[in-house]
The first five atom37 places (N, CA, C, CB, O) and aatype in JSON, in Angstrom:
{
  "aatype": [20, 20, 20, 20, 20, 20, 20, 20, 20, 20, 20, 20, 20, 20, 20, 20, 20, 20, 20, 20, 20, 20, 20, 20, 20, 20, 20, 20, 20, 20, 20, 20, 20, 20, 20, 20, 20, 20, 20, 20, 20, 20, 20, 20, 20, 20, 20, 20, 20, 20, 20, 20, 20, 20, 20, 20, 20, 20, 20, 20, 20, 20, 20, 20, 20, 20, 20, 20, 20, 20, 20, 20, 20, 20, 20, 20, 20, 20, 20, 20, 20, 20, 20, 20, 20, 20, 20, 20, 20, 20, 20, 20, 20, 20, 20, 20, 20, 20, 20, 20, 20, 20, 20, 20, 20, 20, 20, 20, 20, 20, 20, 20, 20, 20, 20, 20, 20, 20, 20, 20, 20, 20, 20, 20, 20, 20, 20, 20, 20, 20, 20, 20, 20, 20],
  "atom_mask": [
    [1, 1, 1, 1, 1],
    [1, 1, 1, 1, 1],
    [1, 1, 1, 1, 1],
    [1, 1, 1, 1, 1],
    [1, 1, 1, 1, 1],
    [1, 1, 1, 1, 1],
    [1, 1, 1, 1, 1],
    [1, 1, 1, 1, 1],
    [1, 1, 1, 1, 1],
    [1, 1, 1, 1, 1],
    [1, 1, 1, 1, 1],
    [1, 1, 1, 1, 1],
    [1, 1, 1, 1, 1],
    [1, 1, 1, 1, 1],
    [1, 1, 1, 1, 1],
    [1, 1, 1, 1, 1],
    [1, 1, 1, 1, 1],
    [1, 1, 1, 1, 1],
    [1, 1, 1, 1, 1],
    [1, 1, 1, 1, 1],
    [1, 1, 1, 1, 1],
    [1, 1, 1, 1, 1],
    [1, 1, 1, 1, 1],
    [1, 1, 1, 1, 1],
    [1, 1, 1, 1, 1],
    [1, 1, 1, 1, 1],
    [1, 1, 1, 1, 1],
    [1, 1, 1, 1, 1],
    [1, 1, 1, 1, 1],
    [1, 1, 1, 1, 1],
    [1, 1, 1, 1, 1],
    [1, 1, 1, 1, 1],
    [1, 1, 1, 1, 1],
    [1, 1, 1, 1, 1],
    [1, 1, 1, 1, 1],
    [1, 1, 1, 1, 1],
    [1, 1, 1, 1, 1],
    [1, 1, 1, 1, 1],
    [1, 1, 1, 1, 1],
    [1, 1, 1, 1, 1],
    [1, 1, 1, 1, 1],
    [1, 1, 1, 1, 1],
    [1, 1, 1, 1, 1],
    [1, 1, 1, 1, 1],
    [1, 1, 1, 1, 1],
    [1, 1, 1, 1, 1],
    [1, 1, 1, 1, 1],
    [1, 1, 1, 1, 1],
    [1, 1, 1, 1, 1],
    [1, 1, 1, 1, 1],
    [1, 1, 1, 1, 1],
    [1, 1, 1, 1, 1],
    [1, 1, 1, 1, 1],
    [1, 1, 1, 1, 1],
    [1, 1, 1, 1, 1],
    [1, 1, 1, 1, 1],
    [1, 1, 1, 1, 1],
    [1, 1, 1, 1, 1],
    [1, 1, 1, 1, 1],
    [1, 1, 1, 1, 1],
    [1, 1, 1, 1, 1],
    [1, 1, 1, 1, 1],
    [1, 1, 1, 1, 1],
    [1, 1, 1, 1, 1],
    [1, 1, 1, 1, 1],
    [1, 1, 1, 1, 1],
    [1, 1, 1, 1, 1],
    [1, 1, 1, 1, 1],
    [1, 1, 1, 1, 1],
    [1, 1, 1, 1, 1],
    [1, 1, 1, 1, 1],
    [1, 1, 1, 1, 1],
    [1, 1, 1, 1, 1],
    [1, 1, 1, 1, 1],
    [1, 1, 1, 1, 1],
    [1, 1, 1, 1, 1],
    [1, 1, 1, 1, 1],
    [1, 1, 1, 1, 1],
    [1, 1, 1, 1, 1],
    [1, 1, 1, 1, 1],
    [1, 1, 1, 1, 1],
    [1, 1, 1, 1, 1],
    [1, 1, 1, 1, 1],
    [1, 1, 1, 1, 1],
    [1, 1, 1, 1, 1],
    [1, 1, 1, 1, 1],
    [1, 1, 1, 1, 1],
    [1, 1, 1, 1, 1],
    [1, 1, 1, 1, 1],
    [1, 1, 1, 1, 1],
    [1, 1, 1, 1, 1],
    [1, 1, 1, 1, 1],
    [1, 1, 1, 1, 1],
    [1, 1, 1, 1, 1],
    [1, 1, 1, 1, 1],
    [1, 1, 1, 1, 1],
    [1, 1, 1, 1, 1],
    [1, 1, 1, 1, 1],
    [1, 1, 1, 1, 1],
    [1, 1, 1, 1, 1],
    [1, 1, 1, 1, 1],
    [1, 1, 1, 1, 1],
    [1, 1, 1, 1, 1],
    [1, 1, 1, 1, 1],
    [1, 1, 1, 1, 1],
    [1, 1, 1, 1, 1],
    [1, 1, 1, 1, 1],
    [1, 1, 1, 1, 1],
    [1, 1, 1, 1, 1],
    [1, 1, 1, 1, 1],
    [1, 1, 1, 1, 1],
    [1, 1, 1, 1, 1],
    [1, 1, 1, 1, 1],
    [1, 1, 1, 1, 1],
    [1, 1, 1, 1, 1],
    [1, 1, 1, 1, 1],
    [1, 1, 1, 1, 1],
    [1, 1, 1, 1, 1],
    [1, 1, 1, 1, 1],
    [1, 1, 1, 1, 1],
    [1, 1, 1, 1, 1],
    [1, 1, 1, 1, 1],
    [1, 1, 1, 1, 1],
    [1, 1, 1, 1, 1],
    [1, 1, 1, 1, 1],
    [1, 1, 1, 1, 1],
    [1, 1, 1, 1, 1],
    [1, 1, 1, 1, 1],
    [1, 1, 1, 1, 1],
    [1, 1, 1, 1, 1],
    [1, 1, 1, 1, 1],
    [1, 1, 1, 1, 1],
    [1, 1, 1, 1, 1],
    [1, 1, 1, 1, 1]
  ],
  "atom_positions": [
    [[-6.95, -16.57, -18.07], [-6.81, -15.92, -16.6], [-7.59, -16.14, -15.82], [-6.8, -14.69, -16.47], [-7.33, -16.55, -14.68]],
    [[-9.13, -15.84, -16.43], [-10.15, -16.33, -15.34], [-10.39, -17.61, -15.13], [-11.35, -15.89, -15.52], [-11.29, -17.85, -14.34]],
    [[-9.84, -18.5, -15.61], [-9.92, -19.9, -15.57], [-8.87, -20.29, -14.49], [-9.67, -20.56, -17.0], [-9.17, -21.02, -13.55]],
    [[-7.69, -19.81, -14.64], [-6.89, -19.45, -13.37], [-7.3, -19.07, -12.33], [-6.14, -18.64, -13.48], [-7.2, -19.78, -11.33]],
    [[-7.79, -18.02, -12.31], [-8.34, -17.55, -10.92], [-9.24, -18.5, -10.44], [-9.07, -16.2, -10.94], [-9.12, -18.86, -9.27]],
    [[-10.23, -19.03, -11.24], [-11.32, -20.15, -10.68], [-10.76, -21.5, -10.14], [-12.34, -20.58, -11.87], [-11.26, -22.24, -9.28]],
    [[-9.54, -21.66, -10.88], [-8.91, -22.91, -10.19], [-8.33, -22.45, -9.03], [-7.83, -23.68, -11.02], [-8.42, -23.15, -8.02]],
    [[-7.72, -21.34, -8.98], [-7.1, -21.07, -7.49], [-7.97, -21.11, -6.68], [-6.44, -19.85, -7.21], [-7.77, -21.92, -5.77]],
    [[-9.23, -20.33, -6.61], [-10.44, -20.42, -5.87], [-10.88, -21.92, -5.43], [-11.51, -19.77, -6.73], [-11.24, -22.22, -4.29]],
    [[-10.83, -22.61, -6.27], [-11.11, -24.26, -6.21], [-10.16, -24.68, -5.2], [-10.83, -25.16, -7.69], [-10.54, -25.38, -4.26]],
    [[-8.98, -24.31, -5.33], [-8.26, -25.05, -4.63], [-8.16, -24.68, -3.03], [-7.05, -25.05, -5.3], [-7.99, -25.42, -2.06]],
    [[-8.3, -23.48, -3.11], [-8.74, -22.86, -1.72], [-9.91, -23.36, -0.91], [-9.05, -21.5, -1.93], [-9.93, -23.49, 0.32]],
    [[-10.95, -23.63, -1.82], [-11.97, -24.12, -1.18], [-11.87, -25.48, -0.68], [-12.96, -24.0, -1.92], [-12.35, -25.81, 0.41]],
    [[-11.1, -26.48, -1.66], [-10.69, -27.42, -1.03], [-9.85, -27.58, 0.24], [-10.28, -27.87, -1.79], [-10.06, -28.49, 1.05]],
    [[-8.98, -26.73, 0.37], [-8.24, -26.69, 1.54], [-9.09, -26.06, 2.56], [-6.96, -25.98, 1.37], [-8.56, -26.17, 3.67]],
    [[-10.19, -25.45, 2.6], [-10.82, -24.88, 3.67], [-11.75, -25.94, 3.92], [-11.42, -23.5, 3.43], [-12.1, -26.02, 5.1]],
    [[-12.33, -26.94, 2.95], [-13.07, -27.78, 3.52], [-12.16, -28.73, 4.28], [-13.93, -28.36, 2.57], [-12.58, -29.05, 5.39]],
    [[-10.89, -29.3, 3.87], [-10.1, -30.25, 4.47], [-9.86, -29.51, 6.0], [-8.68, -30.57, 3.53], [-10.01, -30.16, 7.03]],
    [[-9.54, -28.35, 6.0], [-9.27, -27.83, 7.34], [-10.5, -27.83, 8.31], [-8.74, -26.41, 7.19], [-10.4, -27.98, 9.53]],
    [[-11.53, -27.67, 7.71], [-12.89, -27.66, 8.54], [-13.46, -29.16, 8.95], [-14.1, -26.89, 7.6], [-14.16, -29.46, 9.92]],
    [[-12.85, -30.13, 7.76], [-13.24, -31.36, 8.43], [-12.04, -31.87, 9.44], [-13.6, -32.49, 7.28], [-12.34, -32.62, 10.36]],
    [[-10.8, -31.49, 9.27], [-9.71, -31.92, 10.25], [-10.14, -31.28, 11.67], [-8.14, -31.36, 9.75], [-9.85, -31.84, 12.73]],
    [[-10.88, -30.02, 11.63], [-11.24, -29.35, 12.88], [-12.27, -30.25, 13.5], [-11.78, -27.86, 12.67], [-12.13, -30.59, 14.68]],
    [[-13.29, -30.66, 12.79], [-14.54, -31.27, 13.18], [-14.32, -32.86, 14.04], [-15.43, -31.43, 11.69], [-14.72, -33.22, 15.16]],
    [[-13.44, -33.68, 12.87], [-12.91, -34.81, 13.2], [-11.84, -34.97, 14.39], [-12.43, -35.21, 12.08], [-11.64, -36.08, 14.9]],
    [[-11.26, -34.0, 14.75], [-10.43, -34.24, 15.88], [-11.1, -33.62, 16.98], [-9.04, -33.74, 15.72], [-10.53, -33.57, 18.07]],
    [[-12.37, -33.09, 16.81], [-13.32, -32.22, 17.85], [-12.51, -31.14, 18.64], [-14.06, -33.24, 19.02], [-12.54, -30.91, 19.85]],
    [[-11.83, -30.6, 17.72], [-11.16, -29.15, 18.3], [-12.05, -28.01, 18.52], [-10.1, -28.57, 17.32], [-12.08, -27.25, 19.49]],
    [[-12.84, -28.01, 17.37], [-13.74, -26.79, 17.72], [-13.45, -25.46, 17.94], [-14.29, -27.0, 18.71], [-13.97, -24.73, 18.78]],
    [[-12.49, -25.15, 17.06], [-11.82, -23.73, 17.06], [-12.78, -22.93, 16.21], [-10.24, -23.7, 16.41], [-13.2, -23.33, 15.13]],
    [[-13.06, -21.87, 16.72], [-13.87, -21.03, 15.82], [-13.23, -20.49, 14.55], [-14.33, -19.91, 16.55], [-12.01, -20.55, 14.4]],
    [[-14.07, -19.95, 13.61], [-13.61, -19.64, 12.09], [-12.45, -18.59, 12.47], [-14.98, -18.9, 10.97], [-11.38, -18.72, 11.88]],
    [[-12.58, -17.61, 13.36], [-11.59, -16.81, 13.71], [-10.21, -17.19, 14.3], [-12.14, -16.09, 14.46], [-9.17, -16.58, 14.0]],
    [[-10.25, -17.98, 14.94], [-9.23, -19.1, 15.44], [-8.56, -19.89, 14.27], [-10.0, -20.19, 16.39], [-7.36, -19.73, 14.02]],
    [[-9.18, -20.55, 13.72], [-8.71, -21.21, 12.2], [-8.07, -20.19, 11.57], [-9.94, -21.74, 11.14], [-6.85, -20.29, 11.44]],
    [[-8.76, -19.01, 11.05], [-8.04, -17.92, 10.36], [-6.65, -17.63, 10.96], [-8.89, -16.65, 10.4], [-5.63, -17.51, 10.29]],
    [[-6.74, -17.53, 12.47], [-5.41, -17.21, 13.08], [-4.29, -17.98, 13.0], [-5.51, -17.08, 14.28], [-3.21, -17.41, 13.08]],
    [[-4.33, -19.36, 12.85], [-3.91, -20.5, 12.96], [-3.45, -20.64, 11.42], [-4.95, -21.5, 13.59], [-2.25, -20.52, 11.18]],
    [[-4.2, -20.86, 10.55], [-3.85, -21.1, 9.27], [-2.98, -19.79, 8.63], [-5.18, -21.43, 8.5], [-1.81, -19.95, 8.3]],
    [[-3.41, -18.96, 8.54], [-2.81, -17.58, 8.07], [-1.57, -17.35, 8.67], [-3.69, -16.37, 8.4], [-0.59, -16.91, 8.07]],
    [[-1.61, -17.69, 10.03], [-0.28, -17.44, 10.61], [0.69, -18.54, 10.27], [-0.37, -17.29, 12.13], [1.82, -18.23, 9.88]],
    [[0.26, -20.06, 10.43], [1.37, -20.95, 9.8], [1.62, -20.43, 8.1], [0.78, -22.74, 9.88], [2.78, -20.23, 7.75]],
    [[0.72, -20.28, 7.32], [0.97, -19.86, 5.76], [2.09, -18.71, 5.76], [-0.53, -19.22, 4.98], [3.05, -18.82, 5.0]],
    [[1.94, -17.39, 6.79], [2.66, -16.57, 6.65], [4.16, -16.91, 7.0], [2.13, -15.64, 7.24], [5.08, -16.25, 6.53]],
    [[4.33, -17.9, 7.77], [5.7, -17.93, 8.34], [6.04, -19.22, 7.56], [5.85, -17.98, 10.11], [7.23, -19.49, 7.71]],
    [[5.54, -19.89, 6.97], [6.18, -20.73, 5.62], [6.57, -19.8, 4.65], [5.12, -21.77, 4.84], [7.66, -19.9, 4.09]],
    [[5.84, -18.98, 4.43], [6.25, -18.05, 3.27], [7.59, -17.24, 3.82], [4.91, -16.92, 2.84], [8.54, -17.19, 3.04]],
    [[7.69, -16.73, 4.86], [8.9, -16.27, 5.45], [10.07, -17.11, 5.07], [8.77, -16.23, 6.89], [10.87, -16.71, 4.23]],
    [[10.18, -18.23, 5.64], [10.87, -19.35, 5.57], [11.48, -19.53, 4.11], [9.98, -20.45, 5.98], [12.68, -19.64, 3.86]],
    [[10.46, -19.54, 3.22], [10.78, -19.55, 2.0], [11.44, -18.27, 1.05], [9.69, -19.96, 1.57], [12.38, -18.29, 0.26]],
    [[10.72, -17.37, 1.38], [11.38, -16.12, 0.66], [12.45, -15.42, 1.02], [10.63, -15.2, 0.56], [13.2, -14.83, 0.23]],
    [[12.56, -15.46, 2.37], [13.73, -14.72, 3.08], [15.04, -15.19, 2.32], [13.81, -15.11, 4.77], [15.79, -14.34, 1.86]],
    [[15.34, -16.67, 2.18], [16.74, -17.22, 1.84], [17.07, -16.5, 0.33], [16.74, -19.08, 1.77], [18.17, -16.11, -0.06]],
    [[15.69, -16.44, -0.45], [15.64, -15.87, -1.78], [16.0, -14.6, -1.88], [14.46, -15.94, -2.32], [16.78, -14.16, -2.73]],
    [[15.35, -13.86, -0.87], [15.73, -12.41, -1.05], [17.22, -12.1, -0.54], [14.67, -11.48, -0.23], [18.01, -11.37, -1.15]],
    [[17.41, -12.61, 0.39], [19.03, -12.63, 1.23], [19.98, -12.97, -0.07], [19.25, -14.15, 2.72], [21.0, -12.35, -0.36]],
    [[19.48, -13.97, -0.69], [20.59, -14.12, -1.99], [20.49, -13.11, -2.88], [20.44, -15.39, -2.87], [21.56, -12.76, -3.36]],
    [[19.45, -12.51, -3.28], [19.2, -11.5, -4.09], [19.76, -10.29, -3.48], [17.82, -11.4, -4.38], [20.21, -9.56, -4.36]],
    [[19.88, -9.91, -2.55], [20.64, -8.88, -2.04], [21.97, -8.52, -1.75], [20.3, -8.77, -1.27], [22.54, -7.43, -1.74]],
    [[22.55, -10.26, -1.41], [23.96, -10.34, -1.33], [24.59, -10.36, -2.92], [24.35, -11.72, -0.43], [25.8, -10.25, -3.09]],
    [[23.76, -10.49, -3.92], [24.11, -10.31, -5.31], [23.5, -9.15, -6.0], [23.77, -11.45, -6.02], [22.93, -9.23, -7.09]],
    [[23.64, -8.17, -5.38], [23.09, -6.72, -5.63], [21.83, -6.63, -6.5], [24.18, -5.85, -6.33], [21.72, -5.72, -7.31]],
    [[20.91, -7.53, -6.35], [19.55, -7.52, -7.08], [18.59, -6.73, -6.12], [18.96, -9.11, -7.4], [17.44, -7.16, -6.21]],
    [[18.71, -5.89, -5.38], [17.75, -5.14, -4.61], [16.76, -4.71, -5.35], [18.25, -4.1, -3.97], [15.67, -4.6, -4.78]],
    [[16.87, -4.34, -6.88], [15.68, -3.86, -7.54], [14.52, -4.83, -7.69], [16.04, -3.41, -8.83], [13.32, -4.56, -7.71]],
    [[15.2, -6.16, -7.79], [14.07, -7.54, -8.04], [13.59, -7.75, -6.93], [14.6, -9.01, -8.55], [12.61, -8.49, -6.97]],
    [[14.04, -7.24, -5.46], [13.22, -7.32, -4.35], [12.14, -6.33, -4.28], [13.99, -7.23, -3.23], [11.01, -6.58, -3.84]],
    [[12.6, -4.98, -4.83], [11.45, -4.04, -5.03], [10.29, -4.06, -5.83], [11.86, -3.1, -5.36], [9.15, -3.64, -5.6]],
    [[10.9, -4.75, -7.05], [9.71, -5.12, -8.05], [8.89, -6.15, -7.44], [10.22, -5.69, -9.49], [7.75, -5.74, -7.27]],
    [[9.04, -7.15, -7.11], [8.39, -8.33, -6.26], [7.3, -7.58, -4.96], [9.89, -9.36, -5.45], [6.09, -7.69, -4.74]],
    [[8.22, -6.93, -4.38], [7.34, -6.08, -3.35], [6.17, -5.29, -3.98], [8.26, -5.0, -2.59], [5.0, -5.55, -3.67]],
    [[6.42, -4.52, -4.67], [5.64, -3.73, -5.36], [4.55, -4.18, -6.38], [6.45, -3.01, -5.92], [3.5, -3.57, -6.61]],
    [[5.07, -5.61, -7.07], [3.85, -6.09, -7.68], [2.89, -6.76, -6.94], [4.11, -6.87, -8.62], [1.74, -6.96, -7.34]],
    [[3.48, -7.21, -5.58], [2.22, -7.77, -4.87], [1.39, -6.75, -4.21], [2.6, -8.78, -3.8], [0.2, -6.89, -3.92]],
    [[2.16, -5.65, -3.98], [1.21, -4.49, -3.42], [0.1, -4.1, -4.48], [2.1, -3.09, -3.06], [-1.1, -3.93, -4.27]],
    [[0.81, -4.01, -5.7], [-0.23, -3.95, -6.7], [-1.41, -4.57, -6.9], [0.19, -4.14, -7.57], [-2.49, -4.0, -7.01]],
    [[-1.18, -5.86, -6.96], [-2.17, -7.15, -6.81], [-3.07, -6.71, -5.88], [-1.51, -8.59, -6.31], [-4.13, -6.24, -6.28]],
    [[-2.83, -6.78, -4.75], [-3.77, -6.29, -3.63], [-4.53, -5.13, -3.69], [-3.11, -6.11, -2.55], [-5.74, -5.12, -3.43]],
    [[-3.85, -4.1, -4.05], [-4.76, -2.75, -4.48], [-5.76, -2.87, -5.5], [-3.89, -1.62, -5.02], [-6.9, -2.42, -5.43]],
    [[-5.12, -3.67, -6.68], [-6.18, -3.69, -7.55], [-7.48, -4.68, -7.37], [-5.58, -3.93, -8.75], [-8.62, -4.53, -7.82]],
    [[-6.98, -5.66, -6.63], [-8.08, -6.61, -5.91], [-9.17, -5.96, -5.07], [-7.38, -7.58, -4.93], [-10.37, -6.24, -5.09]],
    [[-8.49, -4.94, -4.24], [-9.26, -4.48, -3.24], [-10.21, -3.21, -3.91], [-8.26, -4.06, -1.99], [-11.24, -2.77, -3.4]],
    [[-9.61, -2.74, -5.15], [-10.44, -1.42, -5.72], [-11.63, -2.63, -6.48], [-9.28, -0.05, -7.12], [-12.78, -2.53, -6.07]],
    [[-11.42, -3.41, -7.26], [-12.46, -4.07, -7.79], [-13.52, -4.68, -6.73], [-11.88, -5.08, -8.62], [-14.7, -4.7, -7.09]],
    [[-13.25, -5.08, -5.69], [-14.09, -5.48, -4.49], [-14.65, -4.25, -3.86], [-13.26, -6.3, -3.41], [-15.75, -4.28, -3.3]],
    [[-14.01, -3.29, -3.93], [-14.82, -1.95, -3.35], [-15.82, -1.39, -4.57], [-13.6, -0.58, -2.87], [-16.75, -0.64, -4.27]],
    [[-15.65, -1.68, -5.55], [-16.49, -1.05, -6.43], [-17.77, -2.02, -6.58], [-15.72, -0.75, -7.79], [-18.9, -1.64, -6.9]],
    [[-17.38, -3.32, -6.31], [-18.47, -4.16, -6.26], [-19.37, -4.17, -4.85], [-17.9, -5.49, -6.56], [-20.57, -4.46, -4.84]],
    [[-18.76, -3.87, -3.9], [-19.63, -3.64, -2.71], [-20.44, -2.22, -2.7], [-18.71, -3.71, -1.42], [-21.66, -2.06, -2.66]],
    [[-19.55, -1.39, -2.75], [-20.04, 0.01, -3.09], [-21.32, 0.21, -4.2], [-18.75, 0.76, -3.67], [-22.32, 0.92, -4.05]],
    [[-21.08, -0.37, -5.0], [-21.89, -0.04, -6.4], [-21.15, 1.23, -6.92], [-23.67, 0.31, -6.17], [-21.91, 2.14, -7.27]],
    [[-20.04, 1.41, -7.01], [-19.63, 2.44, -7.68], [-18.82, 2.18, -8.97], [-18.97, 3.17, -6.81], [-18.18, 3.07, -9.54]],
    [[-18.87, 0.95, -9.36], [-18.42, 0.31, -10.68], [-18.86, -0.84, -10.73], [-17.07, 0.22, -10.94], [-19.5, -1.32, -9.8]],
    [[-18.51, -1.72, -12.24], [-18.45, -3.0, -12.26], [-17.02, -3.75, -11.66], [-18.73, -3.28, -13.63], [-15.9, -3.24, -11.7]],
    [[-17.33, -4.92, -11.16], [-16.24, -5.48, -10.65], [-15.84, -6.7, -11.98], [-16.62, -6.1, -9.0], [-16.44, -7.73, -12.27]],
    [[-14.65, -6.1, -12.57], [-14.32, -6.68, -13.63], [-12.52, -7.08, -13.64], [-14.86, -5.69, -14.76], [-11.62, -6.25, -13.54]],
    [[-12.38, -8.52, -13.78], [-11.03, -9.06, -14.03], [-10.15, -8.36, -14.88], [-11.11, -10.29, -14.53], [-9.0, -8.11, -14.51]],
    [[-10.55, -8.03, -15.98], [-10.11, -7.13, -16.92], [-9.6, -5.92, -16.41], [-11.07, -6.86, -17.77], [-8.57, -5.41, -16.87]],
    [[-10.27, -5.41, -15.46], [-9.57, -3.99, -14.98], [-8.45, -4.11, -14.18], [-10.49, -3.11, -14.15], [-7.58, -3.25, -14.12]],
    [[-8.41, -5.51, -13.34], [-7.32, -5.91, -12.59], [-6.02, -6.07, -13.87], [-7.77, -7.44, -11.67], [-4.96, -5.45, -13.89]],
    [[-6.38, -6.89, -14.68], [-5.04, -7.07, -15.69], [-4.61, -6.02, -16.36], [-5.21, -8.01, -16.77], [-3.43, -6.06, -16.71]],
    [[-5.46, -4.75, -16.72], [-5.21, -3.62, -17.15], [-4.47, -2.99, -16.38], [-6.13, -3.02, -17.43], [-3.64, -2.23, -16.88]],
    [[-4.58, -3.13, -14.92], [-3.88, -2.05, -13.79], [-2.45, -2.54, -14.09], [-4.4, -2.24, -11.88], [-1.53, -1.89, -14.6]],
    [[-2.45, -4.08, -13.58], [-1.26, -4.75, -13.58], [-0.17, -4.49, -14.97], [-1.7, -6.25, -13.42], [1.04, -4.29, -14.97]],
    [[-0.97, -4.56, -15.91], [-0.39, -4.11, -17.18], [0.26, -2.94, -17.39], [-1.23, -4.08, -18.01], [1.29, -2.81, -18.05]],
    [[-0.43, -1.99, -16.77], [0.05, -0.57, -16.71], [1.24, -0.37, -15.78], [-1.09, 0.36, -16.25], [2.0, 0.57, -16.03]],
    [[1.45, -1.02, -14.92], [2.75, -0.95, -13.86], [3.62, -1.63, -14.54], [2.64, -1.6, -12.35], [4.7, -1.08, -14.74]],
    [[3.37, -3.06, -15.12], [4.53, -3.54, -15.99], [5.08, -2.7, -17.27], [4.09, -4.86, -16.51], [6.25, -2.65, -17.65]],
    [[4.11, -2.14, -17.76], [4.53, -1.19, -19.06], [5.29, 0.2, -18.52], [3.01, -0.69, -20.02], [6.01, 0.8, -19.32]],
    [[5.16, 0.63, -17.36], [5.86, 1.81, -16.82], [7.11, 1.32, -16.13], [4.94, 2.64, -15.84], [8.16, 1.95, -16.14]],
    [[6.93, 0.08, -15.49], [8.33, -0.35, -14.92], [9.29, -0.85, -15.95], [8.19, -1.49, -13.86], [10.45, -1.02, -15.6]],
    [[8.89, -1.17, -17.39], [9.7, -1.64, -18.43], [10.25, -0.3, -18.82], [8.94, -2.49, -19.6], [11.48, -0.26, -18.96]],
    [[9.64, 0.72, -19.01], [10.38, 1.86, -19.5], [11.54, 2.61, -18.41], [9.24, 2.9, -19.91], [12.59, 3.19, -18.66]],
    [[10.78, 2.29, -17.01], [12.01, 2.81, -16.15], [13.03, 1.98, -15.89], [11.67, 3.24, -14.9], [13.92, 2.42, -15.17]],
    [[13.17, 0.32, -16.51], [14.25, -0.31, -16.23], [14.94, 0.03, -17.48], [14.08, -1.76, -15.86], [16.14, 0.21, -17.24]],
    [[14.68, 0.18, -18.61], [15.34, 0.8, -19.88], [16.08, 1.99, -19.63], [14.34, 1.16, -20.93], [17.28, 2.06, -19.89]],
    [[15.49, 2.85, -19.16], [15.97, 4.15, -18.76], [17.08, 4.2, -17.51], [14.71, 4.94, -18.37], [17.95, 5.05, -17.35]],
    [[16.83, 3.17, -16.78], [17.72, 3.17, -15.7], [19.13, 2.3, -16.02], [16.91, 2.59, -14.46], [20.26, 2.47, -15.56]],
    [[18.59, 1.19, -17.07], [20.01, 0.59, -17.53], [20.61, 1.38, -18.4], [19.97, -0.75, -18.18], [21.84, 1.39, -18.32]],
    [[19.96, 2.24, -19.45], [20.99, 3.16, -19.98], [21.66, 3.99, -19.41], [20.64, 3.78, -20.73], [22.76, 4.32, -19.87]],
    [[21.09, 4.6, -18.1], [21.9, 5.37, -17.12], [22.87, 4.78, -16.45], [21.19, 5.87, -16.2], [23.86, 5.44, -16.13]],
    [[22.74, 3.26, -16.07], [23.71, 2.75, -15.56], [24.97, 2.39, -16.61], [23.17, 1.7, -14.87], [26.13, 2.34, -16.2]],
    [[24.66, 2.16, -17.86], [25.54, 1.72, -18.72], [26.6, 2.8, -18.86], [24.89, 1.35, -19.95], [27.83, 2.7, -18.81]],
    [[25.7, 3.99, -19.07], [26.4, 5.09, -19.27], [27.63, 5.68, -18.16], [25.35, 5.99, -19.42], [28.77, 6.11, -18.35]],
    [[26.89, 5.48, -17.07], [27.38, 5.91, -15.86], [28.8, 4.96, -15.48], [26.12, 5.77, -14.75], [29.87, 5.46, -15.15]],
    [[28.59, 3.87, -15.57], [29.75, 2.9, -15.36], [30.73, 2.7, -16.54], [29.19, 1.54, -15.02], [31.78, 2.1, -16.37]],
    [[30.34, 3.25, -17.8], [31.43, 3.36, -19.03], [32.09, 4.39, -18.69], [30.93, 3.55, -20.52], [33.31, 4.36, -18.84]],
    [[31.48, 5.53, -18.18], [32.08, 6.89, -17.83], [33.19, 6.64, -16.64], [30.83, 7.98, -17.31], [34.37, 6.97, -16.7]],
    [[32.52, 5.97, -15.52], [33.57, 5.72, -14.43], [34.81, 4.5, -14.75], [32.67, 5.24, -13.08], [35.9, 4.56, -14.19]],
    [[34.58, 3.82, -15.38], [35.57, 2.99, -16.14], [36.7, 3.75, -16.84], [34.85, 2.2, -17.16], [37.91, 3.56, -16.71]],
    [[36.04, 4.7, -17.66], [37.26, 5.36, -18.42], [38.02, 6.26, -17.74], [36.88, 6.07, -19.56], [39.16, 6.57, -18.1]],
    [[37.41, 6.75, -16.67], [38.11, 7.74, -15.61], [39.17, 6.91, -14.73], [36.91, 8.46, -14.54], [40.15, 7.45, -14.21]],
    [[38.91, 5.77, -14.65], [40.11, 5.1, -13.85], [41.38, 4.69, -14.56], [39.65, 3.85, -13.23], [42.48, 4.43, -14.08]],
    [[40.89, 4.69, -16.12], [42.11, 4.13, -16.93], [42.98, 5.3, -17.19], [41.69, 3.42, -18.36], [44.03, 5.15, -17.83]]
  ]
}
């Protein structure tokens, strides 16, 4: 997993260098903050155009829980990374990738328990409802 993280960082670094070289070669002279504004703005909109149709399809097919899980999973990743970075900056703990993995695994385990209990509840509830219609 650490290798995957370094690979992603390598990709981001390559893209960053390409954007900077494009900025310099076109003599645009955008500041770092202006480049962040443009690049993150465009990236965000591309993600909206990609993700919105998927979420719309999931919602139409009554899979709102999948949307909820994806959203919460994303927030959990952000929070766990922020905690580890905060520990590094403040010196209140050691910044370890394993802490992130264990935190995410905790969410996954508890969500699995929730999904099983929810599934059983829905199975029983729908079974009782179907019997009352007959």
